[in-house]
Structures are given as structure tokens and as C-alpha cells.
C-alpha positions as CSV (number, residue, x, y, z in Angstrom):
1,M,64.9,-20.4,-60.0
2,S,67.4,-21.6,-62.6
3,F,68.1,-25.2,-63.8
4,A,71.5,-25.0,-62.1
5,E,69.8,-24.4,-58.8
6,L,67.9,-27.6,-59.2
7,G,71.2,-29.6,-58.9
8,L,71.8,-30.3,-62.6
9,A,75.4,-30.5,-63.8
10,E,76.9,-27.8,-66.0
11,P,76.9,-29.8,-69.3
12,I,73.2,-30.5,-69.0
13,V,72.4,-26.8,-68.0
14,R,74.5,-25.7,-71.0
15,A,72.5,-27.9,-73.4
16,V,69.2,-26.7,-71.9
17,T,70.2,-23.1,-72.3
18,E,71.2,-23.7,-75.9
19,N,67.6,-25.0,-76.5
20,G,66.3,-21.6,-75.3
21,Y,65.1,-22.6,-71.8
22,T,66.3,-20.6,-68.8
23,Q,63.7,-21.3,-66.1
24,P,62.1,-24.6,-65.3
25,T,58.3,-25.1,-65.5
26,P,56.5,-26.0,-62.2
27,I,56.5,-29.7,-63.0
28,Q,60.3,-29.6,-63.8
29,A,61.0,-27.5,-60.6
30,Q,59.4,-30.2,-58.5
31,A,60.3,-33.4,-60.4
32,I,64.0,-32.9,-61.1
33,P,65.1,-32.7,-57.5
34,A,62.8,-35.6,-56.6
35,V,64.3,-37.8,-59.3
36,L,67.9,-36.8,-58.4
37,K,67.3,-38.1,-54.9
38,G,66.9,-41.6,-56.4
39,G,63.4,-42.5,-55.2
40,D,60.3,-43.4,-57.1
41,L,58.0,-40.7,-58.5
42,L,54.4,-40.3,-59.5
43,A,54.0,-37.0,-61.4
44,G,50.9,-35.5,-63.0
45,A,50.7,-32.3,-65.0
46,Q,48.7,-30.9,-67.8
47,T,50.0,-31.8,-71.2
48,G,52.4,-29.3,-72.6
49,T,53.9,-28.3,-69.3
50,G,57.3,-29.9,-69.7
51,K,57.0,-33.4,-68.3
52,T,59.5,-34.8,-70.8
53,A,62.3,-32.6,-69.5
54,G,61.1,-33.3,-66.0
55,F,62.4,-36.9,-66.2
56,T,64.9,-36.6,-69.1
57,L,67.2,-34.1,-67.4
58,P,67.7,-35.8,-64.0
59,M,67.8,-39.2,-65.8
60,L,70.8,-38.0,-67.9
61,Q,72.5,-36.8,-64.8
62,L,72.0,-40.0,-62.8
63,L,73.4,-42.1,-65.7
64,S,76.3,-39.8,-66.6
65,N,78.8,-41.3,-64.2
66,G,77.9,-45.0,-64.6
67,K,79.6,-47.8,-66.5
68,R,78.9,-48.6,-70.1
69,P,76.2,-51.2,-70.5
70,A,77.1,-54.7,-71.6
71,P,76.0,-55.9,-75.1
72,R,72.2,-56.1,-75.5
73,H,71.8,-54.5,-72.0
74,I,70.3,-51.1,-71.3
75,R,70.5,-48.9,-68.3
76,A,67.3,-46.8,-68.6
77,L,64.1,-47.6,-70.3
78,V,61.4,-45.1,-71.3
79,L,58.1,-46.6,-72.4
80,T,55.7,-44.4,-74.5
81,P,52.4,-45.2,-76.1
82,T,53.0,-43.9,-79.6
83,R,55.7,-43.7,-82.2
84,E,55.5,-40.0,-82.4
85,L,55.9,-39.6,-78.7
86,A,58.8,-42.0,-78.6
87,A,60.6,-40.0,-81.3
88,Q,59.9,-36.8,-79.4
89,V,61.4,-38.1,-76.2
90,G,64.3,-39.5,-78.1
91,E,65.0,-36.1,-79.6
92,S,65.0,-34.6,-76.1
93,V,67.4,-37.2,-74.8
94,V,69.8,-36.4,-77.7
95,S,69.4,-32.6,-77.4
96,Y,69.8,-32.4,-73.6
97,G,72.5,-35.0,-73.4
98,K,74.7,-33.6,-76.3
99,Y,77.6,-32.9,-74.0
100,L,77.4,-36.3,-72.2
101,K,79.0,-39.6,-73.3
102,L,75.7,-41.5,-73.2
103,S,74.2,-43.6,-76.0
104,S,70.5,-43.7,-76.7
105,E,68.1,-45.3,-79.3
106,V,64.4,-45.0,-80.1
107,I,62.6,-48.2,-81.2
108,F,59.0,-48.6,-82.5
109,G,57.0,-50.6,-84.9
110,G,56.3,-49.8,-88.5
111,V,59.9,-50.0,-89.6
112,N,62.5,-52.7,-90.2
113,I,63.4,-54.4,-87.0
114,N,66.9,-55.6,-88.1
115,P,68.6,-52.2,-87.8
116,Q,67.2,-51.9,-84.3
117,I,68.6,-55.3,-83.4
118,Q,72.0,-54.3,-84.6
119,K,72.0,-51.1,-82.6
120,L,70.9,-52.8,-79.4
121,A,73.7,-55.4,-79.8
122,R,76.3,-53.1,-78.5
123,G,74.4,-52.0,-75.5
124,I,72.5,-48.8,-74.9
125,D,72.4,-46.3,-72.0
126,I,68.9,-45.0,-72.7
127,L,66.2,-46.8,-74.7
128,V,63.0,-45.1,-75.7
129,A,60.4,-47.7,-76.9
130,T,56.8,-48.5,-77.6
131,P,55.7,-51.6,-75.7
132,G,54.8,-53.8,-78.8
133,R,58.1,-53.5,-80.6
134,L,60.0,-53.8,-77.3
135,L,58.3,-57.2,-76.7
136,D,59.2,-58.3,-80.2
137,L,62.8,-57.6,-79.5
138,M,62.7,-59.3,-76.2
139,Q,61.2,-62.4,-77.8
140,Q,64.1,-62.4,-80.2
141,N,66.6,-62.0,-77.3
142,A,67.8,-58.8,-78.9
143,V,67.5,-56.8,-75.7
144,N,68.2,-57.7,-72.0
145,L,66.4,-55.7,-69.4
146,S,68.1,-57.2,-66.3
147,S,70.4,-54.2,-65.9
148,V,67.8,-51.5,-66.1
149,E,68.4,-48.8,-63.4
150,I,65.6,-46.4,-64.3
151,L,62.2,-47.1,-65.7
152,V,60.0,-44.3,-67.0
153,L,56.4,-44.8,-68.0
154,D,55.6,-41.6,-70.0
155,E,51.9,-40.8,-70.7
156,A,50.9,-43.7,-68.6
157,D,47.2,-42.9,-68.8
158,R,47.3,-43.1,-72.6
159,M,49.0,-46.4,-72.5
160,L,46.2,-47.8,-70.3
161,D,43.6,-46.2,-72.6
162,M,45.2,-48.0,-75.5
163,G,45.2,-51.4,-73.7
164,F,48.9,-51.8,-73.1
165,I,48.6,-53.0,-69.5
166,R,49.4,-56.6,-70.4
167,D,52.4,-55.6,-72.4
168,I,53.6,-53.4,-69.6
169,R,53.3,-56.2,-67.1
170,K,55.4,-58.5,-69.4
171,V,58.1,-55.8,-69.5
172,L,58.0,-55.3,-65.7
173,A,58.5,-59.0,-65.2
174,A,61.8,-58.8,-67.1
175,L,63.2,-55.9,-65.1
176,P,65.4,-56.2,-62.0
177,P,63.5,-55.8,-58.7
178,K,65.8,-53.0,-57.6
179,R,65.4,-49.9,-59.8
180,Q,64.0,-46.4,-59.8
181,N,60.5,-46.0,-61.2
182,L,59.1,-42.8,-62.6
183,L,55.5,-42.6,-63.7
184,F,54.4,-39.5,-65.6
185,S,50.8,-38.9,-66.7
186,A,48.7,-36.1,-68.0
187,T,45.8,-37.1,-65.8
188,F,45.4,-38.9,-62.5
189,A,42.6,-41.4,-63.1
190,D,41.9,-44.1,-60.6
191,E,43.5,-46.6,-63.0
192,I,46.8,-44.7,-62.8
193,K,46.8,-44.7,-59.0
194,A,46.2,-48.4,-59.1
195,L,49.1,-49.0,-61.4
196,A,51.2,-46.7,-59.2
197,D,50.4,-48.7,-56.1
198,S,51.6,-51.9,-57.8
199,L,54.7,-50.4,-59.4
200,L,56.1,-47.7,-57.2
201,N,57.8,-48.0,-53.8
202,N,56.9,-45.2,-51.4
203,P,56.9,-42.6,-54.3
204,A,57.1,-38.9,-54.1
205,M,53.8,-37.5,-55.6
206,I,53.6,-34.3,-57.7
207,E,50.5,-32.8,-59.2
208,V,51.0,-29.3,-60.4
209,A,47.5,-28.7,-61.9
210,R,43.9,-29.3,-61.0
211,R,43.0,-32.9,-62.0
212,N,41.9,-33.2,-65.6
213,S,42.0,-29.5,-66.1
214,T,42.8,-27.8,-69.5
215,V,45.6,-25.4,-69.9
216,E,44.2,-21.9,-68.9
217,V,46.2,-20.1,-71.6
218,I,44.3,-21.9,-74.4
219,A,41.4,-20.0,-75.8
220,Q,38.6,-22.5,-76.4
221,A,35.6,-22.1,-78.6
222,V,32.8,-24.2,-80.1
223,H,31.4,-23.3,-83.5
224,P,28.0,-25.0,-84.1
225,V,27.6,-26.1,-87.7
226,D,25.8,-28.7,-89.8
227,R,27.7,-32.0,-90.3
228,D,27.9,-31.5,-94.1
229,K,29.3,-27.9,-93.8
230,K,32.2,-28.7,-91.5
231,H,34.9,-28.9,-94.2
232,V,33.6,-25.7,-95.7
233,L,33.7,-23.9,-92.4
234,L,37.2,-25.2,-91.6
235,A,38.5,-23.9,-95.0
236,H,36.7,-20.6,-94.3
237,L,38.4,-20.2,-90.9
238,I,41.8,-21.0,-92.2
239,K,41.6,-18.6,-95.0
240,E,39.7,-15.8,-93.2
241,H,42.1,-15.7,-90.3
242,N,45.2,-16.7,-92.4
243,W,45.9,-19.6,-90.1
244,F,49.1,-21.6,-90.5
245,Q,50.2,-24.7,-88.7
246,V,46.7,-25.9,-87.9
247,L,46.5,-29.3,-86.3
248,V,43.1,-30.8,-87.1
249,F,41.7,-33.9,-85.4
250,T,39.2,-36.3,-87.0
251,R,37.5,-39.3,-85.5
252,T,38.5,-41.8,-88.2
253,K,41.3,-42.6,-90.7
254,H,38.9,-42.4,-93.6
255,G,37.7,-39.0,-92.4
256,A,41.2,-37.7,-92.2
257,N,42.0,-38.7,-95.7
258,K,38.7,-37.3,-97.0
259,L,39.3,-34.0,-95.2
260,V,42.8,-33.7,-96.7
261,E,41.3,-34.0,-100.2
262,Q,38.6,-31.4,-99.4
263,L,41.2,-28.9,-98.1
264,G,43.3,-29.5,-101.1
265,K,40.4,-28.5,-103.4
266,A,40.2,-25.2,-101.3
267,D,44.0,-24.6,-102.1
268,I,45.0,-25.4,-98.5
269,S,48.1,-27.7,-98.2
270,A,47.4,-30.6,-95.9
271,L,48.5,-34.1,-95.2
272,A,47.0,-36.8,-92.9
273,I,48.7,-38.8,-90.2
274,H,47.1,-42.0,-88.8
275,G,47.7,-45.6,-88.2
276,N,47.3,-46.7,-91.8
277,K,50.1,-44.4,-92.9
278,S,53.6,-45.8,-93.2
279,Q,56.2,-44.6,-90.7
280,A,58.0,-42.8,-93.5
281,A,54.8,-41.0,-94.5
282,R,54.1,-40.0,-90.9
283,T,57.6,-38.8,-90.4
284,R,57.5,-36.7,-93.6
285,A,54.1,-35.2,-92.7
286,L,55.3,-34.2,-89.3
287,A,58.6,-32.7,-90.6
288,E,56.8,-30.6,-93.2
289,F,54.3,-29.5,-90.6
290,K,56.9,-28.5,-88.1
291,S,58.9,-26.6,-90.7
292,G,55.9,-24.6,-91.8
293,K,55.7,-26.0,-95.3
294,L,52.4,-27.6,-94.5
295,Q,49.4,-25.4,-93.6
296,A,47.3,-28.1,-92.0
297,L,48.0,-31.5,-90.5
298,V,45.0,-33.8,-90.2
299,A,45.3,-36.5,-87.5
300,T,43.5,-39.1,-85.6
301,D,44.0,-39.4,-81.9
302,I,47.2,-41.4,-82.5
303,A,48.9,-38.0,-82.7
304,A,47.3,-36.4,-79.7
305,R,50.2,-37.2,-77.4
306,G,53.1,-37.3,-79.9
307,I,53.3,-33.9,-81.5
308,D,55.4,-31.3,-79.8
309,I,55.7,-28.1,-81.7
310,D,56.9,-24.8,-80.2
311,Q,54.3,-22.1,-80.6
312,L,51.7,-24.3,-82.3
313,P,48.9,-21.7,-82.6
314,H,45.8,-23.6,-83.6
315,V,44.1,-26.9,-82.8
316,V,40.8,-27.8,-84.4
317,N,38.5,-30.6,-83.3
318,Y,36.9,-31.3,-86.7
319,D,35.2,-34.2,-84.9
320,L,34.8,-34.3,-81.1
321,P,36.5,-37.3,-79.5
322,N,34.4,-40.1,-78.1
323,V,36.5,-40.1,-74.8
324,P,36.4,-36.7,-72.9
325,E,40.0,-37.2,-71.7
326,D,41.2,-37.1,-75.4
327,Y,39.9,-33.6,-75.7
328,V,42.4,-32.4,-73.0
329,H,45.2,-34.2,-74.8
330,R,44.2,-32.8,-78.2
331,I,44.0,-29.2,-77.3
332,G,47.2,-29.6,-75.1
333,R,49.2,-29.6,-78.4
334,T,48.9,-25.8,-78.3
335,G,49.5,-23.5,-75.4
336,R,52.7,-25.4,-74.5
337,A,55.4,-24.1,-72.1
338,G,53.3,-21.1,-71.2
339,A,52.6,-19.9,-74.7
340,T,49.1,-18.9,-75.8
341,G,47.0,-21.0,-78.2
342,E,43.6,-21.4,-79.7
343,A,41.4,-24.6,-79.7
344,V,38.3,-24.6,-81.9
345,S,35.7,-27.4,-82.0
346,L,33.3,-27.8,-85.0
347,V,30.2,-29.4,-83.4
348,C,27.2,-30.7,-85.2
349,V,23.9,-31.9,-83.7
350,D,25.2,-35.4,-83.5
351,E,27.9,-34.4,-81.1
352,H,25.9,-32.5,-78.5
353,G,26.1,-35.4,-76.0
354,L,29.9,-35.7,-76.5
355,L,30.2,-31.9,-75.9
356,R,28.3,-32.2,-72.6
357,D,30.6,-35.0,-71.5
358,I,33.7,-33.0,-72.3
359,E,32.4,-29.9,-70.4
360,R,31.5,-32.1,-67.4
361,F,34.9,-33.6,-67.5
362,I,36.8,-30.3,-67.6
363,K,34.3,-28.6,-65.3
364,R,33.7,-25.6,-67.4
365,E,31.4,-24.5,-70.3
366,I,33.1,-23.8,-73.6
367,P,31.9,-20.6,-75.3
368,R,29.7,-21.1,-78.3
369,Q,30.2,-18.9,-81.4
370,V,28.1,-19.2,-84.5
371,I,29.9,-18.1,-87.6
372,A,27.9,-16.0,-90.0
373,G,26.9,-17.9,-93.1
374,F,27.3,-21.3,-91.3
375,E,24.3,-21.2,-88.9
376,P,23.2,-24.7,-88.1
377,D,19.7,-25.9,-89.1
378,P,17.6,-25.8,-85.9
379,N,15.4,-28.6,-87.2
380,A,18.3,-31.0,-87.9
381,K,18.0,-34.4,-86.3
382,A,20.9,-36.2,-84.7
383,Q,22.2,-39.3,-86.3
384,P,24.2,-42.1,-84.5
385,I,27.8,-41.3,-85.2
386,Q,28.9,-44.9,-85.6
387,L,26.5,-45.3,-88.6
388,R,28.6,-42.8,-90.6
389,S,31.9,-44.2,-89.6
390,H,33.9,-45.7,-92.4
391,D,35.9,-47.7,-89.9
392,Q,32.7,-49.3,-88.6
393,Q,31.7,-50.2,-92.2
394,Q,35.1,-51.8,-92.6
395,R,34.7,-53.8,-89.5
396,N,31.2,-55.0,-90.6
397,R,32.5,-56.3,-94.0
398,T,32.6,-60.1,-94.4
399,P,36.1,-61.3,-93.5
400,R,38.1,-63.4,-95.9
401,N,39.9,-66.7,-95.5
402,G,37.0,-68.7,-94.2
403,Q,36.5,-66.5,-91.1
404,R,32.8,-66.0,-91.8
405,A,31.7,-68.7,-89.4
406,A,34.1,-67.5,-86.7
407,Q,32.7,-63.9,-87.1
408,A,29.1,-65.2,-86.8
409,N,29.9,-66.7,-83.4
410,T,31.8,-63.8,-81.9
411,A,30.4,-60.5,-80.7
412,Q,31.4,-57.2,-82.3
413,P,34.5,-58.2,-84.4
414,R,37.2,-55.6,-84.8
415,N,39.2,-55.2,-88.0
416,G,38.0,-58.5,-89.2
417,Q,39.3,-60.2,-86.1
418,P,37.2,-61.7,-83.3
419,R,38.1,-60.5,-79.8
420,S,39.5,-63.8,-78.9
421,A,42.1,-63.5,-81.7
422,Q,42.8,-59.9,-80.5
423,R,43.4,-61.1,-77.0
424,S,45.8,-63.7,-78.4
425,A,47.6,-61.0,-80.3
426,Q,47.8,-58.8,-77.2
427,G,49.1,-61.6,-75.1
428,T,52.0,-62.2,-77.4
429,G,52.9,-58.5,-77.7
430,Q,51.3,-58.4,-81.1
431,G,49.1,-55.5,-82.2
432,Q,49.5,-51.9,-83.2
433,G,48.5,-52.3,-86.8
434,Q,51.2,-54.6,-88.2
435,R,50.7,-58.0,-86.5
436,T,47.4,-59.8,-87.2
437,A,46.0,-63.2,-86.4
438,Q,47.0,-66.0,-88.8
439,S,44.4,-66.7,-91.4
440,R,42.6,-70.0,-91.1
441,P,41.9,-72.3,-94.1
442,A,38.6,-71.8,-95.8
443,A,37.5,-75.4,-95.1
444,P,36.5,-76.8,-92.8
445,A,34.9,-73.8,-91.1
446,P,36.2,-73.1,-87.6
447,R,34.2,-74.1,-84.6
448,P,32.2,-71.5,-82.7
449,T,34.5,-69.6,-80.3
450,N,33.6,-69.2,-76.7
451,V,34.3,-65.4,-76.3
452,R,34.5,-63.9,-72.9
453,P,34.6,-60.2,-72.1
454,A,38.1,-58.6,-72.4
455,Q,40.1,-58.8,-69.2
456,R,42.6,-56.5,-67.5
457,G,44.6,-57.9,-64.7
458,G,42.3,-60.9,-64.4
459,A,39.2,-58.8,-63.8
460,L,36.3,-58.7,-66.3
461,L,35.9,-55.3,-68.0
462,S,32.8,-53.4,-68.8
463,Q,32.1,-52.8,-72.5
464,P,33.6,-49.3,-72.5
465,A,36.7,-50.6,-70.8
466,A,36.9,-53.6,-73.2
467,N,36.8,-51.1,-76.1
468,A,39.6,-49.2,-74.6
469,Q,41.6,-52.4,-74.1
470,N,41.4,-53.0,-77.9
471,R,42.4,-49.4,-78.9
472,K,46.0,-50.2,-79.5
473,L,44.9,-52.7,-82.2
474,R,42.9,-50.1,-84.0
475,S,45.4,-47.3,-83.5
476,G,48.1,-48.7,-85.8
477,E,50.8,-48.2,-83.1
478,G,53.7,-50.5,-82.5
């Protein structure tokens, strides 16, 4: 089957062909005709199987014959959880729509908002945005969503994981009731189905892979190693096998920075990408990595959904993720569009429980392979991972600006902020690393705050869910 047989117009097929694609992937073959019919869609597929083109191509066609939007109005809105993913989707819109007279823009936090306001002033056909920055623009009356014809929630499961549900609901409230809704997700968790039930109207449903499965073309392996030998083993693997374009995931921002220094001492070029990096630094690191100038890119999970590199050969879990789903998204950066790839996890004794959770989640055992010279100490005792986390140490430091008393009366402060302040930030669209609660004067000390568990949709959350609700604040996204 060709793209033309799916009902796409010649200018779009021509652009797709120029990008080197001749046959649609399974998710594209099913999603494109469904979207062209004009109905709502709930689509799930493994990461790296072409979901972006699955909604971008038919969206371009549906909008190609419409009227130009009025000033500050947009015709199609694509919401993504991270800046990198927003940029990736924006590139696809431009690339596949190069022969169409449609305008598009990408907006996210971490950069000056004024140029974005100026671009939106003339009206945009397709807007790709992260929720936090979109709400900022809405509050400044820089964008009007009342003319939206198509809404796309891309990587919807990740947005829920990062706690964007309140932001999403605020955006939905500003949209016209009559519109086409497309929800794309790498996994079909129960939360996604609940969101779909409230958002979609009699949707077509597509799921092209076993739920929560990992891409079969990815060769997965676990290398047991002592915690203090991980960086040496990683350098050994990169040099021994002459690896290039190695995407390495760490648990913390501090860990990413430290690993970059250690790789540099081993003459391996590397840069880090995480929420504390400026947008310019993140963009430069990604550009150098994609071009092959950079041998290794060290990232936190902020990048798990936003890096799209053709033929990326190697992904390394330097630290196993705390959430099993994130393992699927991490290794899904390789083995994309049918290509082969390799995913290696360096696992110390502290992470055996995390490994069991991952294997239970993906319903398969990952082969173990001990590397000669790096045999783990069989008598090593596990240590609580959070005790070694620099981010945890940062959160436990005494806050400034008279917030000592407030911290003493609130449970488990995050980033120097009590949860009550975080909920306030979320409720106003603030978060993602650049909007923080206003400092209170040092005297008098604030009264104790009555802190309740985090909420989602009016329902009390369990502690794990509450932690997920606050992830966007810790991720540096916006």
C-alpha cells in the first residue's frame, strides 16, 4: 500500500516521498483514513512507529482547502508534553506541508514569549504547543482557541504522567464544542481510556501493538555492574564497540552533568540535556548529536519522548527509570520505523527491584550479560536510591526567604516549594521549570499550611500518583 492509496493529495505524497518514505507504517495505514473521515480517533502504538505522521498528514489535507484564520485565531492545535517533542512535530508539519499554503508555529517555554505573541497575532493554521506556555499566551489574550477545528493530544500518556491534566482541561474549556479530536498515545493505560471517554465522541480505536510492549526489533540486554563502576563500563562499551550516537539516560540532572564530565575524561565527546539547561543549550546539544558531531548525549527522561533520530543505533539506561513505562519510551528512541537498534541497561544491586518491575511490565525477561572485568561484587548490599540523589539533597536544603516555617509544616517539599504552592502554580498554568511561587517576606513567618493530598479531577490521589502529578514541575518543561 502507498500513501496515495490512503487518500492523501498529491502535494502531500510528493513531500512524503522526498523525505524517503514510500510505504506507510501500520499505525499510519489505519490512522490516516480514519482521520480523513473527520471523526474522533483514539490511537495507540509503540513509540517509534510513526504516530506523528499518522496525524500530521491527514491534518494537513483536511486544512488545505479552508479559509485563512483570523488574527490570533488558530485552526488546528497539537499539544505535546515536552519542548523537544513539540519541535519534532513542528518539523514534520513544515516538512510534509512544504507544498501547501498553510502556516504553522511551535511554542514552548524557556524562550522569550514576545516573538511568539507577534507570530500568533496574524493567525496560524497549525499551532504545536506545550500546555504551560499555551496557557501563558491565553492569559495574555495572545491566542484565541474558539476557531479550532482539529485538536491533537500527542503522547497523551506522558502528559498525564507529568501532571498536565489540569492544564489540558483549561485548554479544552476554551475550545469550541464542535471539533475533531485525535488522541495519540504510546500506551493505553486506564487513565488514557478515562480521558478518552471524557474527550472523544464515538471515536475510532486503533491499537497496532500489544499493550505496553517494546519494539521487537530492539535488542535488549542488561549488564550487571557495581554502582561505582558504571561510568567506567559505559566508556569501555563505547570505545570497545566503537559506538557513535549513543543516547544515555540518567535518573537525575546532577547525574547527567557528572557523567558528561566522566566521559570527557575518557575522551568521549558528550553533552547533557535536561530541565536545568537553557533552551539554546538543549537545541545545540540535539543538533550536534543528530549531525554526528557528538558521540554521546546524556539525558534525563525529559528527552525520552522528544528525540527523533533516524537510525539511532544505541540507547543506554545508565540508571533504570523509577517508572516502568519510561523504560519503553526510552528504548523506543532506537529501532524506529522498522530499523534495528540496541538498548543496554547498566544495573547495580540497588536497581534489582526496578528491573523486576520493568520485566513484569513488558512481560519478558531481559537477557543478562556480565562484561569481563566488570563482574559485580556478589556481597554488595543495596542502598536506597533516593539517598544518593542530588536532586533529593537539593529538595532537603533549607529554603530561603523565610520559608523555613512553611516547610516545617508541609509534607515532602519539592524544589523548595510546599505542595500547596505547587498546586497553585499548576492551577494558573505555571510550572515546567521557569515559573515559581512568589517568595514570602522573612518576617513574620507564614502560618502553618493545611496541605491536602494532590488532586486530579477532584479525586484524591495516592502518593505515587501525587508524585506523578508534580513531575512537570520537576522536569523543567514549559
